C-alpha positions in Angstrom: -29.2 15.9 -22.0 -25.7 17.2 -21.8 -22.7 14.8 -21.9 -20.8 13.9 -18.5 -17.8 15.7 -18.0 -14.5 13.8 -19.1 -11.8 13.0 -16.7 -8.3 14.0 -17.2 -5.7 11.1 -17.4 -2.5 12.0 -15.6 0.3 13.3 -17.7 2.5 10.7 -19.7 5.7 11.6 -17.8 4.9 9.8 -14.6 7.2 7.3 -12.8 6.6 3.7 -13.0 4.8 2.3 -10.1 4.9 -1.3 -11.0 7.7 -3.0 -12.8 7.3 -6.6 -14.2 10.7 -7.9 -15.6 11.0 -11.1 -17.6 8.4 -12.9 -15.4 7.8 -16.6 -16.0 5.6 -19.3 -14.0 5.7 -23.1 -14.3 3.4 -25.2 -12.3 4.5 -28.6 -11.3 1.8 -31.3 -10.8 1.9 -34.8 -9.5 5.0 -36.7 -10.6 7.2 -34.8 -13.1 4.4 -33.2 -15.2 4.8 -29.3 -15.4 3.1 -26.5 -17.5 4.5 -23.4 -18.2 1.7 -20.8 -17.8 3.6 -17.5 -18.5 6.9 -16.8 -20.1 9.2 -13.5 -19.9 6.3 -11.0 -19.2 7.5 -7.5 -18.9 5.6 -4.2 -18.6 5.1 -1.3 -16.7 2.1 0.4 -14.9 2.5 4.0 -14.3 1.6 6.2 -11.3 -2.2 6.6 -11.2 -2.6 4.6 -14.5 -5.3 2.1 -15.1 -3.6 -0.9 -16.8 -5.9 -3.8 -18.3 -4.5 -7.3 -19.0 -6.3 -8.5 -22.0 -6.1 -11.6 -23.9 -7.5 -15.3 -24.9 -8.7 -17.7 -22.2 -5.8 -19.4 -20.5 -3.1 -16.9 -21.6 -2.1 -16.5 -17.9 -3.6 -13.0 -17.1 -4.9 -14.0 -13.6 -1.6 -15.9 -13.0 0.3 -12.6 -13.5 -2.2 -10.8 -11.2 -1.7 -13.2 -8.6 2.3 -13.1 -8.7 2.0 -9.2 -8.4 -0.3 -9.7 -5.5 2.2 -12.0 -4.0 -0.2 -15.1 -4.1 1.9 -16.9 -6.6 5.7 -16.9 -6.7 7.2 -16.4 -10.1 9.5 -19.3 -11.4 11.8 -16.4 -13.2 12.1 -12.9 -13.5 11.3 -10.2 -10.9 8.5 -7.7 -10.1 8.9 -4.4 -8.1 6.3 -1.9 -6.5 7.5 1.6 -5.8 11.1 0.3 -6.4 10.8 -2.7 -3.7 10.8 -6.1 -5.0 7.4 -8.0 -4.4 7.7 -11.1 -2.2 4.7 -12.3 -0.8 1.3 -10.7 0.1 1.3 -7.3 1.4 -1.0 -4.7 2.4 0.6 -2.1 -0.4 -1.3 -4.5 -2.9 -5.0 -4.7 -2.5 -7.0 -7.2 -4.3 -10.5 -7.3 -5.6 -11.8 -10.7 -6.5 -14.7 -11.8 -8.9 -16.3 -13.6 -6.4 -17.9 -11.5 -3.4 -15.7 -11.5 -0.2 -17.7 -9.7 2.2 -18.5 -11.1 5.7 -22.2 -12.0 5.9 -22.2 -11.5 9.5 -20.8 -8.0 9.4 -22.6 -4.7 8.2 -21.2 -2.6 5.5 -19.5 -0.3 7.7 -18.0 -3.3 9.6 -16.9 -4.9 6.5 -15.1 -1.8 5.5 -13.5 -1.2 8.9 -12.4 -5.2 8.9 -8.9 -4.8 7.2 -8.0 -1.5 9.2 -9.0 -3.3 12.6 -6.9 -6.2 11.8 -4.0 -3.4 11.2 -4.7 -1.9 14.5 -5.7 1.4 13.1 -7.5 3.6 15.8 -11.1 3.4 16.0 -12.1 7.0 15.2 -9.7 7.0 12.2 -11.0 3.6 10.8 -14.5 4.9 11.1 -13.9 8.1 9.4 -11.9 6.4 6.7 -14.7 3.7 6.2 -17.3 6.5 6.0 -15.5 8.1 3.2 -14.8 5.2 1.0 -18.4 3.9 1.6 -19.5 7.5 0.5 -17.1 7.0 -2.5 -18.7 3.8 -3.8 -22.3 5.5 -3.1 -23.3 3.2 -0.3 -23.9 5.7 2.4 -27.6 4.7 2.8 -26.5 1.2 3.2 -23.9 1.4 5.8 -25.9 -0.5 8.4 -27.1 -3.2 6.1 -25.7 -6.7 5.7 -24.4 -8.3 2.5 -27.4 -10.6 2.1 -29.5 -7.4 1.9 -27.5 -5.9 -0.9 -27.4 -6.8 -4.9 -24.3 -8.2 -6.2 -23.1 -4.8 -7.7 -23.4 -3.4 -4.3 -21.6 -6.3 -2.6 -18.7 -5.8 -5.1 -18.7 -1.9 -4.2 -18.3 -3.0 -0.5 -15.3 -5.0 -1.3 -13.8 -1.8 -3.4 -14.3 0.3 -0.6 -13.0 -2.0 2.1 -9.8 -2.7 -0.2 -9.3 1.0 -0.7 -9.8 2.0 3.0 -6.6 0.1 3.6 -4.8 2.6 1.4 -3.0 0.2 -1.0 -0.2 1.5 -3.3 -1.8 -0.3 -6.1 -5.4 -1.8 -6.7 -5.5 -5.2 -8.2 -8.8 -6.5 -9.9 -9.2 -10.0 -11.3 -12.3 -9.8 -13.4 -14.2 -7.8 -10.7 -17.4 -7.3 -12.7 -17.5 -10.6 -14.5 -20.4 -12.1 -12.6 -22.7 -9.3 -12.8 -25.5 -8.5 -15.4 -24.9 -6.4 -18.2 -26.5 -3.4 -16.9 -24.8 -3.5 -13.5 -21.6 -4.2 -15.2 -21.5 -1.1 -17.2 -22.8 0.9 -14.3 -19.9 -0.5 -12.3 -17.4 0.3 -15.0 -18.4 3.8 -15.0 -18.3 4.1 -11.3 -15.0 2.7 -11.4 -13.7 5.5 -13.3 -15.0 8.1 -10.9 -13.3 6.1 -8.0 -10.1 6.1 -9.5 -10.1 9.8 -10.4 -11.2 10.7 -6.9 -8.8 8.4 -5.1 -5.9 8.8 -7.5 -5.6 5.1 -7.5 -3.0 3.1 -9.6 -5.0 0.1 -10.9 -4.1 -3.1 -12.7 -7.2 -5.2 -13.7 -7.7 -8.6 -15.5 -10.5 -8.6 -17.9 -11.8 -10.9 -20.8 -14.1 -8.1 -22.0 -12.7 -6.2 -24.7 -15.0 -3.1 -24.4 -14.5 -3.2 -20.7 -10.6 -3.1 -21.2 -10.9 -0.2 -23.6 -13.4 1.8 -21.4 -11.4 1.6 -18.1 -7.8 1.4 -19.1 -5.1 4.0 -20.1 -3.0 1.0 -21.3 -3.7 -2.3 -22.4 -1.3 -5.1 -22.0 -2.5 -7.8 -24.5 -1.2 -11.2 -23.8 -0.7 -14.2 -26.3 -2.1 -17.7 -26.1 -0.3 -20.2 -23.5 2.2 -19.9 -22.5 1.2 -16.2 -22.1 3.6 -13.5 -23.3 3.0 -9.9 -23.9 2.2 -9.6 -27.5 1.1 -5.9 -27.7 1.5 -3.1 -25.2 -1.1 -0.6 -26.3 -1.8 2.9 -25.2 -5.4 4.1 -25.5 -4.3 7.0 -27.3 -7.9 7.9 -28.9 -8.9 9.1 -25.4 -6.2 12.0 -25.9 -5.3 12.5 -22.3 -8.8 12.0 -20.5 -11.0 9.2 -19.2 -14.5 8.9 -20.4 -17.3 8.9 -17.8 -19.8 7.2 -19.9 -19.6 4.4 -22.3 -21.7 6.5 -25.0 -18.8 9.2 -24.9 -16.3 6.5 -25.6 -18.3 4.7 -28.5 -18.8 7.9 -30.2 -15.2 9.1 -30.0 -13.1 9.0 -33.2 -10.6 6.2 -33.0 -12.7 4.0 -30.8 -13.8 1.4 -33.4 -10.2 1.4 -34.9 -8.7 0.2 -31.7 -11.7 -2.2 -31.0 -10.9 -3.8 -34.6 -7.4 -3.9 -34.0 -7.8 -5.9 -30.6 -10.5 -8.0 -32.3 -7.9 -8.9 -35.0 -5.3 -9.7 -32.2 -7.9 -12.0 -30.5 -8.8 -13.8 -33.7 -5.1 -14.4 -34.7 -4.5 -15.9 -31.2 -7.7 -18.1 -31.7 -6.0 -19.4 -35.2 -2.9 -20.1 -33.6 -4.5 -22.2 -30.9 -6.4 -24.0 -33.6 -3.5 -24.6 -35.8 -1.4 -26.0 -32.7 -4.1 -28.2 -31.7 -4.3 -29.4 -35.3 -0.4 -30.0 -35.4 -0.6 -32.0 -32.0 -3.5 -34.1 -33.5 -1.1 -35.3 -36.3 
């Protein structure tokens, strides 16, 4: 069988789509107790780029994503999307969560149309747009099915189609495939590469899966242990200006194992730091 074609990553000379500058977040609990979740986080996501936030558990990846979505407010720093300061939720930022978020009483078609209906998109236009994105996520035969009749991967595809149909400037994904079995997960990862290529989507995702980050991302922002900071900003250079359509292509590519080993080293180093910190507190 001949290998699947490789997709081109957009040229490096792209403008910054999302700019995160010195962002910090401190949570306050009952009384005066506070926890600093992230500190001084800065990075850019370029136009049409796929960027992954990766790091040890509890490093603040999802907190950063929620701040970009406008679901949390930064304690310090600032974020801009297309040059406009991010302040609260907005349809320019579409969010796909790990948990399935389809409405059980609506069909696939109605679920994908839902956001457009709320935004008063004319009926004919929203039906056409919904049909286009349902086709993009390969659910055309299931447009009249209900979520209870779909597998987990198919329900997540509904969420992706619904989000993209609202034409966000950036797509945000919080461990979107984490609840899926291994086979469905890698199928969804491959599908996501095709979706990003076809829709020219700028994508920022949180993942704890090292291989998923390398496969999907053009750039990996590796965050340190709590409080989360940016430890490494890694361009996935071994792809040489292309995105792989299959995991086999990625694994066979020169440079893949070197990057995997580097990130594994970062992960282990952060684990050692965490253990050393815990030991120090115990004394």
